[in-house]
N, C-alpha and C positions, 0 to 999 in steps of 0.2 A: 503493500499499499504506500509505502514511503516513495517508491520509484515513481508513482503517478501523481502524487498530491501536488497541485498547483500547476499541473502542465496542461496544454491544450489537449483535446480529446484524440486528435489524429497522432499527435506524438505519444500520448499514453497508450494507444492500441499498438502502435509500432514497437515501443518499449516491451509491452506484455507479449507480444508475438515473438520477439527475439530472446526473451528471458528463458532461462532454463529451469526456473523454479516450478514445481508442480502446482503451486497455488496460483500461478499466473493464469492458467486456463479459466479457472473459477472466477477470479478478478476481471478477467477479461468479459466473461458473460454478463456479470454485474454491471460492467461499464456499458455494455451494449444495450441492456435494458434501461439504464439511465439516459442514454442517448435516444432511444426510442420514445421513452417518456417525454423527453423535452421536445422531440420533433412533433408528438401528439399535442404539446401544449403550444405549437406554432412559434418555437424558438428557432433562431438562425443556428443550424448545426455546425457551420463553419466557425463560429464565433465562441463555442462552448469551451469551458475551462472547468477541470476538476476541482471543486472547492472542498469537498469532505470526502475523505477515504479512510475507513476505519475497520478493524476487526474486532467484534465483541464477543464474549464468551456466550456460547449457546447451552442448550441442555446437555447433561452429562447422562450417557447410557451405562447402566451398571450392569456388569456381568461377573461371573465367577468361573474360575478355573479349577477343577478338581485336582487334588493333590494326594499324596500318600497318607495313610492312616485316617481317611475320613475327612482331611481337612480341605478348605476351599480358600483360594486366594482371590481377592477382588481385582477385576479389570475395570478400569474407567475408560470408557470410549467418549472422548471429548469431541464435541462440535462447535461450531463458530457461526456467527452471523456477519455477513459482509455488507457493508454500507458505502455506496459510492454516490456523491451528490455532484451534480454538473450546474453550471450557471453562466449565463451570457456575459461576455466582456467586450 
């Protein structure tokens, strides 16, 4: 998210396409959705800038892994919420 915050949307999309990080695919999808929402609100897509990009903690899925002698070890599968906001400049 730090890579695209404050950048123009076309530059941000290029950065995310070239990034090797796994989360870049999901952030790119959130950015495309924000651009589509701005286009529906009749904003000029060529003048859009990423104003807010953040990752918040989502719900944690709790699972257990069976271990020896009847014990169980907890496994916490963490999720997150991606937020991308764009604005005209």
